[in-house]
C-alpha positions in Angstrom: -45.0 -21.8 19.9 -41.6 -20.1 19.2 -40.0 -22.1 22.0 -41.5 -25.3 20.5 -40.1 -24.4 17.1 -36.7 -23.5 18.5 -36.4 -26.9 20.2 -37.4 -28.5 16.9 -34.7 -26.7 15.1 -32.0 -27.7 17.6 -33.1 -31.4 17.7 -33.7 -31.9 13.9 -30.3 -31.0 12.6 -30.9 -32.6 9.3 -33.5 -29.9 8.6 -31.9 -26.9 10.2 -28.1 -27.4 10.3 -27.4 -27.0 6.5 -29.6 -23.8 6.1 -28.0 -22.3 9.2 -24.5 -23.0 7.9 -25.4 -21.5 4.5 -26.8 -18.4 6.1 -23.8 -18.1 8.5 -21.3 -18.4 5.6 -23.2 -15.8 3.5 -23.3 -13.4 6.4 -19.6 -14.0 7.2 -18.6 -13.1 3.6 -20.9 -10.1 3.6 -19.5 -8.6 6.8 -15.9 -9.4 5.8 -16.3 -7.8 2.4 -17.9 -4.6 3.8 -15.1 -4.2 6.4 -12.3 -4.9 3.9 -13.6 -2.5 1.3 -14.0 0.2 3.9 -10.5 -0.5 5.2 -9.0 -0.3 1.7 -10.5 3.1 1.1 -9.2 4.2 4.5 -5.7 2.9 3.8 -5.5 5.0 0.7 -6.5 8.1 2.7 -4.2 7.3 5.6 -1.2 6.6 3.3 -1.7 10.0 1.6 -2.1 11.6 5.0 1.2 10.1 6.4 3.4 11.2 3.5 2.0 14.5 2.3 -1.3 15.8 3.3 -2.0 15.0 7.0 -5.6 14.7 8.0 -5.5 18.5 8.1 -2.7 20.8 7.0 -1.9 24.3 8.2 -0.1 26.6 5.8 -0.3 30.2 4.6 -3.3 31.2 2.5 -1.0 32.1 -0.5 0.9 28.8 -0.1 -2.4 26.9 -0.3 -3.1 28.5 -3.7 0.3 27.4 -5.0 0.7 24.2 -3.1 1.8 22.0 -6.1 4.8 24.3 -6.7 6.1 23.9 -3.1 7.1 27.6 -2.8 9.3 27.9 0.3 9.2 31.7 0.1 5.5 31.5 1.0 6.1 29.5 4.2 4.7 29.9 7.7 6.8 31.9 10.2 6.8 31.7 14.0 6.0 28.0 13.6 6.8 27.1 17.2 4.2 29.5 18.5 1.6 28.3 16.1 2.4 24.7 16.9 1.9 25.4 20.6 -1.4 27.0 19.9 -2.6 24.0 17.8 -1.5 21.5 20.5 -3.3 23.6 23.1 -6.5 24.0 21.1 -6.7 20.3 19.9 -4.7 18.2 22.5 -6.1 14.9 21.2 -4.5 15.4 17.8 -0.9 14.7 16.8 1.0 17.6 15.1 4.1 17.4 12.9 6.1 20.2 11.2 7.1 19.4 7.6 9.0 21.0 4.8 8.7 19.8 1.2 11.1 21.2 -1.3 13.1 20.3 -4.4 16.7 20.7 -5.3 19.6 19.1 -7.1 21.7 16.4 -5.3 25.3 16.4 -6.3 27.7 13.5 -5.7 31.4 14.4 -5.8 34.3 12.1 -6.7 37.5 11.7 -4.6 38.8 15.1 -5.9 35.6 16.9 -4.8 34.5 17.3 -8.4 31.0 16.5 -9.6 30.7 12.8 -10.5 26.9 12.6 -10.8 23.8 14.7 -10.2 20.1 14.2 -10.1 16.9 16.2 -9.2 15.7 15.4 -5.7 12.4 15.7 -4.0 13.1 16.3 -0.3 10.8 15.7 2.7 12.0 17.2 5.9 10.6 15.6 9.1 11.6 15.4 12.7 13.8 12.3 12.9 16.1 13.2 15.8 13.8 14.2 18.7 13.5 11.2 21.0 9.7 11.2 21.3 9.0 12.0 17.6 6.5 9.7 15.9 7.6 10.7 12.4 10.0 7.8 11.8 7.2 5.4 12.8 4.6 7.3 10.8 6.7 7.0 7.7 7.6 3.4 8.4 11.3 4.2 8.0 12.7 1.2 9.9 10.8 -1.3 7.7 11.7 0.4 4.4 15.4 0.7 5.3 17.6 -1.2 2.7 21.2 -0.3 3.7 22.9 1.6 6.4 20.9 3.0 9.4 18.5 5.7 10.4 20.0 9.2 11.0 21.1 9.7 14.6 22.8 13.1 14.3 22.4 16.3 12.3 23.7 16.4 8.8 22.6 12.8 7.9 19.9 12.0 5.4 18.1 9.0 3.9 18.0 8.5 0.2 16.0 6.1 -1.9 18.0 3.1 -2.9 17.4 3.4 -6.6 18.4 7.0 -6.5 21.6 6.1 -4.7 22.4 3.5 -7.2 21.9 5.9 -10.1 24.2 8.4 -8.3 26.7 5.7 -7.4 26.6 6.6 -3.7 25.9 4.7 -0.6 25.8 4.9 3.3 28.8 7.0 4.5 29.2 9.0 1.3 28.9 12.8 1.2 26.5 14.6 -1.1 25.6 18.3 -1.6 22.0 19.5 -1.9 21.7 22.6 -4.1 18.6 24.7 -4.1 17.2 28.1 -3.0 16.5 29.5 0.4 13.3 30.9 1.7 14.5 34.4 0.6 15.4 33.4 -2.9 19.2 33.1 -2.6 21.2 30.0 -3.7 21.7 27.3 -1.1 24.5 24.7 -0.9 24.3 22.2 2.0 26.5 19.1 2.6 25.0 15.9 3.9 26.2 12.5 4.8 24.1 9.5 3.6 23.1 7.5 6.7 21.1 4.8 4.8 19.1 4.0 1.8 15.4 3.2 1.7 12.9 1.7 -0.7 9.4 3.2 -0.7 8.1 0.5 -3.1 6.6 3.3 -5.4 8.7 4.3 -8.4 7.5 7.9 -8.2 9.4 8.3 -4.9 12.1 5.8 -5.5 13.4 7.7 -8.5 14.6 10.7 -6.5 13.2 11.1 -2.9 15.3 12.0 0.1 14.4 12.4 3.7 16.1 15.1 5.7 15.8 16.1 9.4 13.7 19.2 9.9 16.5 21.1 11.7 18.9 20.5 8.7 16.3 21.6 6.2 15.6 24.8 8.2 19.3 25.6 8.3 19.8 24.8 4.6 16.9 26.9 3.4 17.4 29.7 5.9 14.0 28.9 7.5 14.6 29.2 11.2 11.3 28.8 13.0 9.6 28.5 9.7 8.1 25.6 7.7 6.0 25.1 4.6 3.3 23.3 6.5 2.1 21.7 9.8 0.3 18.4 9.5 -2.4 17.3 12.0 -3.6 13.8 12.6 -6.9 12.9 14.1 -7.2 10.6 17.2 -6.9 6.9 16.2 -4.9 7.9 13.0 -7.9 7.3 10.8 -9.3 10.1 8.6 -12.9 11.0 9.4 -14.2 13.8 7.2 -16.7 15.1 9.7 -14.1 15.5 12.4 -11.5 17.0 10.1 -14.2 19.5 8.8 -15.0 20.5 12.4 -11.4 21.1 13.3 -10.5 23.0 10.2 -13.6 25.3 10.5 -12.8 26.0 14.2 -9.2 26.8 13.4 -9.9 29.1 10.5 -12.5 31.0 12.4 -9.9 31.9 15.0 -6.6 32.2 13.2 -7.2 32.8 9.5 -7.7 36.3 8.0 -9.0 36.4 4.4 -7.4 39.9 4.1 -4.0 38.6 5.0 -2.5 36.3 2.4 0.2 35.1 4.8 -2.2 34.3 7.6 -2.5 30.5 8.4 -5.3 28.5 7.0 -6.2 24.8 7.7 -7.4 22.5 5.0 -8.7 19.0 5.5 -7.3 16.2 3.4 -10.1 16.2 0.8 -9.8 20.0 0.3 -6.1 20.0 -0.6 -6.4 18.7 -4.1 -9.3 18.3 -6.5 -7.7 15.1 -7.8 -7.5 13.7 -4.3 -11.0 14.7 -3.5 -12.2 13.2 -6.8 -10.2 10.0 -6.2 -11.4 9.4 -2.7 -15.0 10.1 -3.8 -14.6 7.6 -6.7 -13.1 5.0 -4.3 -15.9 5.4 -1.8 -18.6 5.1 -4.5 -16.9 2.1 -6.1 -16.5 0.3 -2.7 -20.2 1.1 -1.9 -21.2 -0.3 -5.3 -19.1 -3.5 -4.9 -20.6 -4.0 -1.4 -24.1 -3.5 -2.7 -23.5 -6.0 -5.6 -22.1 -8.5 -3.2 -24.9 -8.1 -0.7 -27.4 -8.4 -3.5 -25.7 -11.6 -4.8 -25.7 -13.1 -1.3 -29.3 -12.2 -0.9 -30.1 -14.1 -4.1 -28.2 -17.1 -2.9 -29.9 -17.2 0.5 -33.3 -16.5 -1.1 -32.8 -19.6 -3.2 -31.7 -21.5 -0.1 -35.0 -20.6 1.6 -37.0 -21.4 -1.5 -35.4 -24.8 -2.1 -35.7 -25.6 1.6 -39.4 -24.9 1.5 -39.9 -27.0 -1.7 -38.2 -30.0 -0.3 -40.6 -30.0 2.7 -43.7 -30.6 0.6 -43.9 -34.2 1.7 -43.8 -33.1 5.3 -46.4 -30.4 4.6 -48.6 -33.0 2.9 -48.6 -35.2 6.0 -49.4 -32.3 8.3 -52.3 -31.3 6.1 -53.5 -34.9 6.0 -53.7 -35.1 9.8 -55.8 -32.0 9.9 -53.4 -29.1 10.5 -54.6 -25.8 8.9 -52.7 -24.3 6.0 -52.3 -21.0 7.7 -50.8 -22.5 10.8 -48.3 -24.5 8.7 -47.4 -21.4 6.7 -46.8 -19.3 9.8 -44.7 -22.1 11.5 -42.5 -22.3 8.4 -41.9 -18.6 8.4 -41.2 -18.6 12.2 -38.7 -21.4 11.6 -37.0 -19.5 8.8 -36.7 -16.4 11.0 -35.2 -18.4 13.8 -32.7 -20.1 11.5 -31.9 -16.7 9.9 -31.3 -15.1 13.3 -29.1 -18.0 14.4 -27.1 -18.1 11.2 -26.8 -14.3 11.0 -25.6 -14.0 14.6 -22.9 -16.7 14.1 -22.0 -15.3 10.7 -21.6 -11.8 12.0 -19.4 -13.0 14.9 -17.1 -14.9 12.6 -17.1 -12.1 10.0 -16.1 -9.6 12.7 -13.3 -11.9 14.0 -11.9 -12.3 10.5 -12.2 -8.6 9.9 -10.4 -7.8 13.2 -7.6 -10.1 12.1 -7.3 -8.4 8.8 -7.5 -5.0 10.5 -4.4 -5.9 12.6 -2.4 -8.0 10.1 -3.6 -6.7 6.7 -2.8 -8.2 3.3 0.7 -7.4 1.9 0.6 -6.4 -1.7 4.1 -4.8 -1.9 5.3 -7.6 -4.2 2.6 -6.5 -6.8 3.7 -2.9 -6.7 7.2 -2.9 -8.1 6.3 -1.1 -11.2 3.7 1.2 -9.7 3.7 4.8 -10.8 1.5 6.3 -8.0 1.8 6.4 -4.3 -0.3 3.7 -2.6 0.1 1.6 0.5 2.0 -1.6 0.5 -0.6 -3.5 2.5 -4.4 -3.2 2.9 -6.3 -3.7 6.1 -9.9 -4.2 7.0 -11.7 -1.7 9.2 -14.6 -2.7 11.5 -17.4 -0.1 11.1 -20.7 0.1 12.9 -22.5 -1.1 9.8 -20.7 -4.4 10.1 -22.7 -5.3 13.2 -26.1 -5.4 11.4 -25.5 -5.4 7.6 -25.2 -9.2 7.5 -28.8 -9.5 8.7 -30.0 -8.1 5.4 -29.2 -11.2 3.3 -29.1 -13.6 6.3 -32.5 -12.9 7.8 -34.7 -11.1 5.3 -33.6 -12.9 2.1 -33.8 -16.4 3.5 -37.2 -15.6 5.1 -38.5 -14.2 1.8 -37.5 -17.4 0.0 -39.4 -19.4 2.6 -42.5 -17.1 2.3 -42.5 -17.5 -1.5 -42.1 -21.3 -1.5 -44.7 -21.6 1.3 -47.4 -20.0 -1.0 -47.7 -23.4 -2.6 -49.2 -24.8 0.6 -52.5 -23.1 -0.2 -52.5 -24.8 -3.6 -52.3 -28.3 -2.2 -55.3 -30.5 -2.6 -56.1 -33.1 0.0 -57.1 -35.6 -2.7 -53.6 -35.8 -3.9 -52.0 -36.3 -0.5 -52.5 -40.1 -0.3 -50.9 -40.6 -3.7 -47.9 -38.6 -2.5 -47.7 -40.6 0.7 -47.7 -43.9 -1.2 -44.6 -42.7 -3.1 
């Protein structure tokens, strides 16, 4: 019987083509929306991880308690040994040494006297090692406005807006004033290699990027750093994996009795605001996905309902020639299931293809972020998740079949006496 109905669906396109297209379109939108919302949430987490938190972060226990103050005097020591241990214990992960610190950037005039000054937020990363992934991770080539990336020690990158305010540019010398790891005053001269634009006013107002070796020399932090960032395989944050890695590391290396012993925190444990924000984002995206799936279910339910009502003339003829009501009702349900499966399969395939394209290309929103006051990515990407392979069948198969089942109830209310009058019209 199913084979017979399947042939009928293929041959009678007038009856099956439009419902299948509607189902496929609804499933496509459902899959695409779920993947895109998941990707947006992941982009926020990955962006934060790249610039400040990592998927996991190693620091001293006392530094973790005062993280917002960026106290360099509470930094990790013997970083090279700790970094080798981390790479040995978790070889699938990427590790990066970072130093975040603040200071005052001084721009001298031709006589060496102060012409302008401004508070600076410095991020020290490994920019000079040939196989370092830090420039790519921070997207430095794409956000470069003037000049070039540093290729030797003593060169820095400065945000373009900050450089304009200080009236400096590539090739000019500046002095960074701050305090060392041991509390003494520090003065270190740099040459501006290039200017960059983050696209976020929080960082464009006063951020500079320094090579890690220069920062260690300027802050008297030889073989020391404020933090070591770790990135999970695939460069996507997965809370369960990060939790397993941090628990394993802390059990082996962290000593609650020693405030300077290393501790590893996953991304969501580093800040209550960040944890709250990501939780809100996840809940909002889940709510939007639920509302969208529910709306598509209503549409496809109505499609099945209307499709069943329009076939009352056909049903009347079949009843008139002696076909039983139960058989007609079952055949309509079987047809709806077949159409739902066909439409859901094609819709899922198309939705996954579109999601893959958005996953690779993304949607650039940097033009909408010129006045942004918080750090957020300049483009959003979709992310194909396991749920995308079956979630479209909820509205595509079950909703359309339910609509047909409800409309088909009217079959049992048909009276044979009225069939001839319907056939005459």
